[in-house]
OpenMM code with the backbone's topology and positions (N, CA, C; nanometers):
from openmm import Vec3, app, unit

residues = "MET SER ASN ALA PRO THR LEU GLY GLY ILE HIS HIS ILE LYS LEU PRO VAL THR SER ILE GLU GLN THR LEU PRO PHE TYR THR ASP ILE LEU GLY LEU LYS ARG ILE ALA ALA TYR ASP HIS ILE ASN LYS GLN GLY GLU ARG PHE ALA VAL ILE LEU GLU SER ASN HIS ARG GLY VAL PRO MET LEU VAL GLU LEU ARG LYS ASN PRO GLN GLN ALA GLU LYS GLN ARG HIS THR ASN PRO ILE VAL TRP ALA VAL SER LYS ARG ASP ASP LEU ASP VAL TRP ARG ASP TRP LEU GLU LYS GLU GLU VAL LYS CYS SER LYS VAL PHE THR GLY ILE LYS GLY TRP VAL LEU CYS ALA LEU ASP PRO ASP GLU LYS MET VAL ARG LEU TYR CYS ASP GLU PRO HIS GLU MET THR THR ASP TYR ASP VAL ASP GLU PHE TRP LEU ARG ASP".split()
positions = [
    Vec3(-2.2992, -1.3513, 2.1432),
    Vec3(-2.2749, -1.4567, 2.0367),
    Vec3(-2.3507, -1.4790, 1.8919),
    Vec3(-2.2973, -1.4038, 1.7867),
    Vec3(-2.3533, -1.4888, 1.6692),
    Vec3(-2.3010, -1.5835, 1.5909),
    Vec3(-2.4453, -1.6605, 1.5535),
    Vec3(-2.4698, -1.7284, 1.4368),
    Vec3(-2.3735, -1.7482, 1.3244),
    Vec3(-2.3599, -1.6760, 1.2911),
    Vec3(-2.2563, -1.6082, 1.1106),
    Vec3(-2.1673, -1.7503, 1.1683),
    Vec3(-2.1767, -1.8084, 0.9981),
    Vec3(-2.0173, -1.8940, 0.9364),
    Vec3(-1.9359, -1.7790, 0.9631),
    Vec3(-1.8088, -1.8935, 1.0166),
    Vec3(-1.6948, -1.8762, 1.0161),
    Vec3(-1.5925, -1.8019, 0.9067),
    Vec3(-1.5401, -1.6697, 0.8568),
    Vec3(-1.4585, -1.6344, 0.8159),
    Vec3(-1.3357, -1.7002, 0.7923),
    Vec3(-1.2802, -1.7566, 0.6597),
    Vec3(-1.1404, -1.7341, 0.7212),
    Vec3(-1.0432, -1.6128, 0.6451),
    Vec3(-0.9742, -1.5529, 0.6860),
    Vec3(-0.9688, -1.4723, 0.6954),
    Vec3(-0.9767, -1.4471, 0.5494),
    Vec3(-0.8553, -1.2693, 0.5415),
    Vec3(-0.9053, -1.1693, 0.3569),
    Vec3(-0.8194, -1.2726, 0.2963),
    Vec3(-0.8810, -1.3355, 0.1788),
    Vec3(-0.8377, -1.3715, 0.0681),
    Vec3(-0.7428, -1.2484, 0.0191),
    Vec3(-0.7822, -1.1445, -0.0545),
    Vec3(-0.6872, -0.9866, -0.0584),
    Vec3(-0.7314, -0.9286, -0.0352),
    Vec3(-0.7036, -0.7978, -0.1562),
    Vec3(-0.6889, -0.6579, -0.1820),
    Vec3(-0.7199, -0.6446, -0.3081),
    Vec3(-0.8353, -0.5655, -0.3243),
    Vec3(-0.7918, -0.5183, -0.4799),
    Vec3(-0.7964, -0.3445, -0.4348),
    Vec3(-0.6513, -0.3279, -0.5527),
    Vec3(-0.6492, -0.2263, -0.5678),
    Vec3(-0.6806, -0.1462, -0.7357),
    Vec3(-0.7764, -0.0811, -0.7132),
    Vec3(-0.8704, -0.0263, -0.8820),
    Vec3(-0.6938, 0.1180, -0.9532),
    Vec3(-0.6710, 0.0370, -1.0942),
    Vec3(-0.5669, 0.1415, -1.0804),
    Vec3(-0.6062, 0.1666, -1.2515),
    Vec3(-0.5535, 0.3377, -1.2858),
    Vec3(-0.5588, 0.4055, -1.4175),
    Vec3(-0.4670, 0.2439, -1.5545),
    Vec3(-0.3838, 0.2448, -1.5108),
    Vec3(-0.2828, 0.1374, -1.5738),
    Vec3(-0.2245, 0.0604, -1.5405),
    Vec3(-0.2491, -0.1156, -1.5573),
    Vec3(-0.1831, -0.1864, -1.4969),
    Vec3(0.0176, -0.1725, -1.5351),
    Vec3(0.0364, -0.1152, -1.6537),
    Vec3(0.1965, -0.0985, -1.7131),
    Vec3(0.2582, -0.0250, -1.6338),
    Vec3(0.1444, 0.1264, -1.5718),
    Vec3(0.2418, 0.2072, -1.5306),
    Vec3(0.2831, 0.1729, -1.4028),
    Vec3(0.1218, 0.1247, -1.3358),
    Vec3(0.1237, 0.0820, -1.2065),
    Vec3(0.2493, -0.0108, -1.1206),
    Vec3(0.2764, -0.1678, -1.1924),
    Vec3(0.2722, -0.3057, -1.1609),
    Vec3(0.4615, -0.2456, -1.1004),
    Vec3(0.5163, -0.1910, -1.1674),
    Vec3(0.6167, -0.1196, -1.1394),
    Vec3(0.6501, -0.0893, -0.9944),
    Vec3(0.5735, 0.0087, -0.9818),
    Vec3(0.5528, 0.0357, -0.8655),
    Vec3(0.5783, -0.0309, -0.7200),
    Vec3(0.4926, -0.1454, -0.7831),
    Vec3(0.4314, -0.2316, -0.6766),
    Vec3(0.5529, -0.2953, -0.6689),
    Vec3(0.6364, -0.3452, -0.7759),
    Vec3(0.7234, -0.4898, -0.7587),
    Vec3(0.8336, -0.4378, -0.7832),
    Vec3(0.8966, -0.3157, -0.8275),
    Vec3(1.0629, -0.2744, -0.7766),
    Vec3(1.0580, -0.1344, -0.6820),
    Vec3(0.9103, -0.0911, -0.6718),
    Vec3(0.9601, 0.0587, -0.5862),
    Vec3(0.9720, -0.0364, -0.4019),
    Vec3(0.7868, -0.1195, -0.4009),
    Vec3(0.7499, -0.1222, -0.2591),
    Vec3(0.8152, -0.3225, -0.2579),
    Vec3(0.8886, -0.4299, -0.3492),
    Vec3(0.9337, -0.5414, -0.3248),
    Vec3(0.7893, -0.6480, -0.3383),
    Vec3(0.6790, -0.6186, -0.3416),
    Vec3(0.5947, -0.7585, -0.3918),
    Vec3(0.6007, -0.8566, -0.5361),
    Vec3(0.5965, -0.9479, -0.4702),
    Vec3(0.5707, -1.0427, -0.6212),
    Vec3(0.5253, -1.0030, -0.6945),
    Vec3(0.4828, -1.0748, -0.8440),
    Vec3(0.3896, -1.1005, -0.9263),
    Vec3(0.3812, -1.2568, -0.9360),
    Vec3(0.2607, -1.3111, -0.9403),
    Vec3(0.1994, -1.3979, -1.0138),
    Vec3(0.1905, -1.4129, -1.0888),
    Vec3(0.2480, -1.4141, -1.2047),
    Vec3(0.1769, -1.4072, -1.3247),
    Vec3(0.1275, -1.5464, -1.3632),
    Vec3(0.1163, -1.6671, -1.2852),
    Vec3(0.0474, -1.7076, -1.3707),
    Vec3(-0.1107, -1.7085, -1.2877),
    Vec3(-0.1887, -1.5464, -1.2495),
    Vec3(-0.2765, -1.5648, -1.1578),
    Vec3(-0.3361, -1.4395, -1.2648),
    Vec3(-0.2472, -1.3906, -1.3836),
    Vec3(-0.2970, -1.3048, -1.4085),
    Vec3(-0.4363, -1.2996, -1.5541),
    Vec3(-0.4985, -1.1940, -1.4970),
    Vec3(-0.6631, -1.1829, -1.5616),
    Vec3(-0.6273, -1.1718, -1.6998),
    Vec3(-0.6872, -1.2657, -1.8112),
    Vec3(-0.7439, -1.2048, -1.9061),
    Vec3(-0.8662, -1.2279, -1.9700),
    Vec3(-0.8448, -1.1165, -2.0477),
    Vec3(-1.0147, -1.1315, -2.1000),
    Vec3(-1.0113, -1.1778, -2.2351),
    Vec3(-1.1627, -1.1583, -2.2952),
    Vec3(-1.1578, -1.2804, -2.4435),
    Vec3(-1.0884, -1.2255, -2.5356),
    Vec3(-1.0409, -1.0941, -2.4861),
    Vec3(-1.0443, -1.0364, -2.6186),
    Vec3(-0.8076, -1.0321, -2.6480),
    Vec3(-0.7952, -1.0977, -2.4919),
    Vec3(-0.6384, -1.1248, -2.4610),
    Vec3(-0.5953, -1.0305, -2.4202),
    Vec3(-0.6823, -0.8977, -2.3662),
    Vec3(-0.6378, -0.8144, -2.2644),
    Vec3(-0.5544, -0.8672, -2.1585),
    Vec3(-0.4670, -0.8019, -2.0593),
    Vec3(-0.4690, -0.7988, -1.9674),
    Vec3(-0.5212, -0.6828, -1.8009),
    Vec3(-0.6742, -0.7545, -1.7228),
    Vec3(-0.6902, -0.6474, -1.6786),
    Vec3(-0.7101, -0.6136, -1.5468),
    Vec3(-0.5904, -0.7113, -1.4834),
    Vec3(-0.5613, -0.7238, -1.3519),
    Vec3(-0.4578, -0.8417, -1.3161),
    Vec3(-0.3657, -0.8212, -1.2040),
    Vec3(-0.2463, -0.9002, -1.1852),
    Vec3(-0.2491, -0.8726, -1.0619),
    Vec3(-0.2225, -1.0575, -1.0691),
    Vec3(-0.2020, -1.0671, -0.8148),
    Vec3(-0.0452, -0.9989, -0.7790),
    Vec3(-0.0888, -0.9168, -0.6866),
    Vec3(0.1242, -0.9625, -0.6276),
    Vec3(0.0722, -0.9973, -0.4944),
    Vec3(0.1844, -1.0730, -0.4282),
    Vec3(0.2236, -1.1401, -0.3131),
    Vec3(0.3641, -0.9960, -0.2315),
    Vec3(0.3103, -1.0060, -0.0959),
    Vec3(0.3367, -1.0013, -0.0086),
    Vec3(0.3584, -1.0587, 0.1144),
    Vec3(0.4916, -1.0584, 0.1636),
    Vec3(0.4753, -1.1867, 0.2741),
    Vec3(0.5515, -1.0876, 0.3977),
    Vec3(0.5656, -1.0276, 0.5186),
    Vec3(0.5461, -1.0034, 0.6386),
    Vec3(0.4826, -1.0852, 0.7114),
    Vec3(0.6735, -1.0664, 0.7672),
    Vec3(0.5902, -1.2068, 0.9353),
    Vec3(0.6071, -1.3168, 0.8808),
    Vec3(0.6263, -1.3995, 0.7276),
    Vec3(0.5697, -1.5253, 0.7559),
    Vec3(0.4080, -1.5364, 0.6804),
    Vec3(0.4140, -1.4106, 0.6532),
    Vec3(0.1846, -1.3581, 0.6343),
    Vec3(0.1326, -1.3205, 0.5162),
    Vec3(0.1689, -1.4266, 0.4341),
    Vec3(0.1477, -1.3629, 0.2575),
    Vec3(0.0158, -1.2558, 0.2996),
    Vec3(0.0067, -1.1930, 0.2294),
    Vec3(-0.1206, -1.1406, 0.1327),
    Vec3(-0.1115, -1.0763, -0.0106),
    Vec3(-0.2240, -1.1259, -0.0415),
    Vec3(-0.2526, -1.1129, -0.2266),
    Vec3(-0.3011, -0.9286, -0.2410),
    Vec3(-0.2435, -0.8826, -0.2972),
    Vec3(-0.3170, -0.8165, -0.3441),
    Vec3(-0.3760, -0.7547, -0.4645),
    Vec3(-0.5061, -0.7588, -0.5326),
    Vec3(-0.4966, -0.7274, -0.7100),
    Vec3(-0.4889, -0.5913, -0.6886),
    Vec3(-0.3915, -0.5664, -0.8403),
    Vec3(-0.4178, -0.4337, -0.9548),
    Vec3(-0.5375, -0.5009, -1.0079),
    Vec3(-0.6131, -0.3655, -1.0178),
    Vec3(-0.7625, -0.4269, -1.1330),
    Vec3(-0.7780, -0.3095, -1.1985),
    Vec3(-0.7286, -0.2512, -1.3550),
    Vec3(-0.7300, -0.1689, -1.3888),
    Vec3(-0.9294, -0.1101, -1.4247),
    Vec3(-0.8961, 0.0130, -1.3450),
    Vec3(-1.0333, 0.0124, -1.3476),
    Vec3(-1.0598, 0.2109, -1.3808),
    Vec3(-1.0189, 0.3177, -1.4725),
    Vec3(-0.9024, 0.4053, -1.4678),
    Vec3(-1.0666, 0.5218, -1.2825),
    Vec3(-1.1661, 0.4366, -1.3487),
    Vec3(-1.3053, 0.5614, -1.3062),
    Vec3(-1.2551, 0.5776, -1.1414),
    Vec3(-1.3120, 0.4366, -1.0745),
    Vec3(-1.2432, 0.4257, -0.9402),
    Vec3(-1.1353, 0.4482, -0.8720),
    Vec3(-0.9923, 0.4220, -0.9296),
    Vec3(-0.8177, 0.4695, -0.9236),
    Vec3(-0.9065, 0.6354, -0.9350),
    Vec3(-0.9477, 0.7440, -1.0245),
    Vec3(-0.9833, 0.7982, -0.9831),
    Vec3(-1.0293, 0.8975, -0.8311),
    Vec3(-1.1273, 0.8156, -0.8349),
    Vec3(-1.2221, 0.8485, -0.7372),
    Vec3(-1.1279, 0.8039, -0.6026),
    Vec3(-1.0244, 0.7163, -0.5833),
    Vec3(-0.9546, 0.6888, -0.4618),
    Vec3(-0.8305, 0.7615, -0.4707),
    Vec3(-0.7691, 0.8878, -0.5422),
    Vec3(-0.6972, 0.9406, -0.5138),
    Vec3(-0.6821, 1.0041, -0.4019),
    Vec3(-0.5720, 0.9770, -0.3103),
    Vec3(-0.5084, 1.0906, -0.2297),
    Vec3(-0.6099, 0.9752, -0.0806),
    Vec3(-0.6297, 0.8618, -0.1493),
    Vec3(-0.7024, 0.7497, -0.0222),
    Vec3(-0.5694, 0.6779, 0.0090),
    Vec3(-0.6098, 0.6146, 0.1541),
    Vec3(-0.4756, 0.5271, 0.1683),
    Vec3(-0.5392, 0.3600, 0.2101),
    Vec3(-0.5590, 0.3329, 0.1146),
    Vec3(-0.6613, 0.1546, 0.1241),
    Vec3(-0.5633, 0.0798, 0.2183),
    Vec3(-0.4437, 0.0641, 0.1988),
    Vec3(-0.3627, -0.0425, 0.2448),
    Vec3(-0.2566, 0.0773, 0.3965),
    Vec3(-0.2480, 0.0720, 0.4683),
    Vec3(-0.1233, 0.0734, 0.5436),
    Vec3(-0.0340, -0.0737, 0.5498),
    Vec3(0.1059, -0.0404, 0.5295),
    Vec3(0.1773, -0.1388, 0.5277),
    Vec3(0.3109, -0.1422, 0.6814),
    Vec3(0.2823, -0.2567, 0.6904),
    Vec3(0.4137, -0.2600, 0.8296),
    Vec3(0.5789, -0.2925, 0.8279),
    Vec3(0.5756, -0.1981, 0.9547),
    Vec3(0.7391, -0.2435, 0.9392),
    Vec3(0.7919, -0.2555, 1.0594),
    Vec3(0.9563, -0.2662, 1.1044),
    Vec3(0.8959, -0.2865, 1.2077),
    Vec3(0.9401, -0.2563, 1.2787),
    Vec3(1.0855, -0.1679, 1.2909),
    Vec3(1.1234, -0.0292, 1.3120),
    Vec3(1.0902, 0.0829, 1.3119),
    Vec3(1.1083, 0.2210, 1.4441),
    Vec3(1.0796, 0.3420, 1.3510),
    Vec3(1.2117, 0.3777, 1.2579),
    Vec3(1.3268, 0.3325, 1.2515),
    Vec3(1.4241, 0.3569, 1.1750),
    Vec3(1.3751, 0.2593, 1.0304),
    Vec3(1.3038, 0.1841, 1.0979),
    Vec3(1.3272, 0.1480, 0.8959),
    Vec3(1.2670, 0.2621, 0.8029),
    Vec3(1.1995, 0.3774, 0.8871),
    Vec3(1.1014, 0.4405, 0.7845),
    Vec3(1.1886, 0.5258, 0.7040),
    Vec3(1.2970, 0.5523, 0.8254),
    Vec3(1.4216, 0.6336, 0.6956),
    Vec3(1.4965, 0.6094, 0.6243),
    Vec3(1.5041, 0.3953, 0.6267),
    Vec3(1.5766, 0.3448, 0.5122),
    Vec3(1.4614, 0.3808, 0.4063),
    Vec3(1.3853, 0.3498, 0.4935),
    Vec3(1.2365, 0.3964, 0.3245),
    Vec3(1.1906, 0.4912, 0.2652),
    Vec3(1.2345, 0.5620, 0.3641),
    Vec3(1.2850, 0.6528, 0.2886),
    Vec3(1.3185, 0.7700, 0.2049),
    Vec3(1.4723, 0.6936, 0.2237),
    Vec3(1.5614, 0.7108, 0.0702),
    Vec3(1.5399, 0.6479, 0.0171),
    Vec3(1.5079, 0.5326, 0.0638),
    Vec3(1.4990, 0.4913, -0.0777),
    Vec3(1.3928, 0.5238, -0.2101),
    Vec3(1.2678, 0.5594, -0.1191),
    Vec3(1.1870, 0.6288, -0.1747),
    Vec3(1.2134, 0.7576, -0.2771),
    Vec3(1.3438, 0.8222, -0.1916),
    Vec3(1.3596, 0.9852, -0.2334),
    Vec3(1.4883, 0.8745, -0.4073),
    Vec3(1.5534, 0.7926, -0.3468),
    Vec3(1.5874, 0.7518, -0.4482),
    Vec3(1.6000, 0.7308, -0.6067),
    Vec3(1.4038, 0.6481, -0.5837),
    Vec3(1.3345, 0.6643, -0.7338),
    Vec3(1.2587, 0.7481, -0.7113),
    Vec3(1.2907, 0.8708, -0.6773),
    Vec3(1.2101, 0.9643, -0.7124),
    Vec3(1.0689, 0.9860, -0.6473),
    Vec3(1.0061, 0.8429, -0.5785),
    Vec3(0.8993, 0.8576, -0.5145),
    Vec3(0.8404, 0.9517, -0.4473),
    Vec3(0.7640, 1.0617, -0.5234),
    Vec3(0.6783, 1.1680, -0.3681),
    Vec3(0.7124, 1.1183, -0.2592),
    Vec3(0.7586, 1.2075, -0.1091),
    Vec3(0.7292, 1.0925, -0.0148),
    Vec3(0.7075, 1.1571, 0.0771),
    Vec3(0.6555, 1.1981, 0.2390),
    Vec3(0.6392, 1.2434, 0.3204),
    Vec3(0.8229, 1.2809, 0.4011),
    Vec3(0.8309, 1.3268, 0.5138),
    Vec3(0.9158, 1.2955, 0.5900),
    Vec3(0.8186, 1.1910, 0.7089),
    Vec3(0.9625, 1.1617, 0.8080),
    Vec3(0.8406, 1.0349, 0.9061),
    Vec3(0.7715, 1.1101, 0.9708),
    Vec3(0.6531, 1.1280, 0.9641),
    Vec3(0.5800, 1.1620, 1.1227),
    Vec3(0.5477, 1.1085, 1.2231),
    Vec3(0.5815, 1.1546, 1.3686),
    Vec3(0.5192, 1.1059, 1.4905),
    Vec3(0.3759, 1.0879, 1.4887),
    Vec3(0.3285, 0.9842, 1.4872),
    Vec3(0.1755, 1.0221, 1.5581),
    Vec3(0.1175, 0.9444, 1.6960),
    Vec3(0.0223, 0.9384, 1.7495),
    Vec3(-0.0363, 0.8826, 1.8771),
    Vec3(0.0342, 0.8522, 1.9388),
    Vec3(0.0405, 0.7360, 1.8227),
    Vec3(0.1402, 0.6288, 1.9355),
    Vec3(0.2556, 0.4839, 1.8439),
    Vec3(0.3240, 0.5511, 1.7322),
    Vec3(0.3994, 0.5178, 1.6549),
    Vec3(0.4361, 0.6321, 1.5304),
    Vec3(0.5564, 0.5758, 1.4382),
    Vec3(0.5576, 0.6611, 1.3698),
    Vec3(0.4914, 0.6181, 1.2336),
    Vec3(0.5027, 0.7628, 1.0993),
    Vec3(0.4616, 0.7106, 0.9495),
    Vec3(0.5114, 0.7872, 0.8349),
    Vec3(0.5351, 0.6917, 0.7437),
    Vec3(0.5488, 0.7390, 0.6435),
    Vec3(0.5001, 0.7826, 0.5117),
    Vec3(0.4536, 0.8458, 0.4476),
    Vec3(0.3526, 0.8235, 0.3040),
    Vec3(0.4357, 0.8875, 0.2228),
    Vec3(0.3974, 0.7959, 0.1212),
    Vec3(0.4157, 0.8101, -0.0432),
    Vec3(0.2813, 0.7966, -0.1638),
    Vec3(0.3308, 0.8285, -0.2247),
    Vec3(0.2233, 0.8085, -0.3421),
    Vec3(0.2696, 0.7456, -0.4984),
    Vec3(0.1158, 0.6638, -0.5227),
    Vec3(0.1864, 0.5275, -0.5791),
    Vec3(0.1683, 0.6092, -0.7388),
    Vec3(0.1675, 0.5584, -0.8811),
    Vec3(0.1521, 0.6065, -0.9364),
    Vec3(-0.0028, 0.6547, -0.9821),
    Vec3(-0.1279, 0.6178, -0.9248),
    Vec3(-0.2212, 0.7050, -0.9726),
    Vec3(-0.2889, 0.7762, -0.8194),
    Vec3(-0.2040, 0.8638, -0.7494),
    Vec3(-0.1073, 0.9150, -0.6274),
    Vec3(-0.2703, 0.8300, -0.5671),
    Vec3(-0.2083, 0.7306, -0.4926),
    Vec3(-0.3105, 0.6274, -0.3865),
    Vec3(-0.1993, 0.6533, -0.2656),
    Vec3(-0.2596, 0.7392, -0.0959),
    Vec3(-0.1473, 0.7669, -0.0225),
    Vec3(-0.0937, 0.6055, 0.0468),
    Vec3(0.0154, 0.5719, -0.0012),
    Vec3(0.1320, 0.4703, 0.0361),
    Vec3(0.1382, 0.4686, 0.2016),
    Vec3(0.1301, 0.3974, 0.2712),
    Vec3(0.1595, 0.4227, 0.4470),
    Vec3(0.2855, 0.3573, 0.4703),
    Vec3(0.3552, 0.3877, 0.5390),
    Vec3(0.4039, 0.2182, 0.6318),
    Vec3(0.4509, 0.3047, 0.7773),
    Vec3(0.3376, 0.2197, 0.8324),
    Vec3(0.3757, 0.2549, 0.9760),
    Vec3(0.4292, 0.1366, 1.0445),
    Vec3(0.5048, 0.2168, 1.2074),
    Vec3(0.6404, 0.0488, 1.1950),
    Vec3(0.5134, 0.0137, 1.3207),
    Vec3(0.5300, -0.0569, 1.3618),
    Vec3(0.5220, -0.1828, 1.4689),
    Vec3(0.5701, -0.0607, 1.6382),
    Vec3(0.7034, -0.0930, 1.6098),
    Vec3(0.7495, -0.0671, 1.7029),
    Vec3(0.7003, 0.1437, 1.8020),
    Vec3(0.6724, 0.1071, 1.8761),
    Vec3(0.5346, 0.2229, 1.9521),
    Vec3(0.6529, 0.3164, 2.0129),
    Vec3(0.5513, 0.4525, 2.0752),
    Vec3(0.6318, 0.4854, 2.1131),
    Vec3(0.5101, 0.5684, 2.2357),
    Vec3(0.5491, 0.6446, 2.3359),
    Vec3(0.4183, 0.6823, 2.4246),
    Vec3(0.3106, 0.6880, 2.3854),
    Vec3(0.2132, 0.7296, 2.4574),
    Vec3(0.1426, 0.7945, 2.3643),
    Vec3(0.1121, 0.9790, 2.3661),
    Vec3(0.0710, 1.0269, 2.2945),
    Vec3(0.1223, 1.2116, 2.3041),
    Vec3(0.0357, 1.2176, 2.1736),
    Vec3(-0.0011, 1.3396, 2.2758),
    Vec3(-0.0911, 1.4555, 2.2070),
    Vec3(-0.0162, 1.5619, 2.1216),
    Vec3(0.1116, 1.5139, 2.1623),
    Vec3(0.1863, 1.6339, 2.0118),
    Vec3(0.2336, 1.5375, 1.8950),
    Vec3(0.1901, 1.4969, 1.8616),
    Vec3(0.1454, 1.4437, 1.6898),
    Vec3(0.1842, 1.5549, 1.5763),
    Vec3(0.2227, 1.4549, 1.4910),
    Vec3(0.2432, 1.5665, 1.3696),
    Vec3(0.1115, 1.5422, 1.3002),
    Vec3(0.0151, 1.7252, 1.2492),
    Vec3(-0.0536, 1.7415, 1.1375),
    Vec3(0.0087, 1.7400, 0.9828),
    Vec3(-0.0577, 1.6879, 0.9510),
    Vec3(0.0214, 1.8048, 0.7805),
    Vec3(-0.1432, 1.7652, 0.6529),
    Vec3(-0.1692, 1.8650, 0.6269),
    Vec3(-0.3119, 1.9117, 0.5424),
    Vec3(-0.2719, 1.7533, 0.4127),
    Vec3(-0.1755, 1.7483, 0.3809),
    Vec3(-0.2026, 1.6254, 0.2556),
    Vec3(-0.1513, 1.5087, 0.2991),
    Vec3(-0.0570, 1.4601, 0.3460),
    Vec3(-0.0371, 1.3424, 0.4096),
    Vec3(-0.0953, 1.3011, 0.4870),
    Vec3(-0.1010, 1.3286, 0.5849),
    Vec3(-0.2515, 1.3084, 0.6857),
    Vec3(-0.3325, 1.3544, 0.6803),
    Vec3(-0.4334, 1.3564, 0.5845),
    Vec3(-0.5220, 1.4344, 0.5188),
    Vec3(-0.6491, 1.3605, 0.6001),
    Vec3(-0.6413, 1.1771, 0.6161),
    Vec3(-0.7457, 1.1231, 0.6987),
    Vec3(-0.6798, 1.0130, 0.8035),
] * unit.nanometer
topology = app.Topology()
chain = topology.addChain("A")
for resn in residues:
    res = topology.addResidue(resn, chain)
    for name in ("N", "CA", "C"):
        topology.addAtom(name, app.Element.getBySymbol(name[0]), res)
């Protein structure tokens, strides 16, 4: 048993972006997160360098910070720092239709070891993965894809 002080949970997740103006509409208009404008980070020159967004899944709020950092955003191309949850397998089909309608590059719905996953790219080409909570039987006959499922 550790004597470490207690953590209260995750405060927020920070995503580096090349451009807030380019990336913000993806996370608000496409993924449906809500911007908390009162939390915009403004430097002394009056430039906005970060925004805070809120997601609410099953009544549990999560904050996501989009912070301007082009060098780090480039280093994180094709990584998947957040895997978002959806409830059912059918929800992934709805999301795929929505992403295609919005002209977002996305994958097919893949069969994983225990569930299903859909992948898309945000404006900085970070992987946005949607994983459903509805499981299937464990399988060794899961999908493999060199681009979408590389890590």
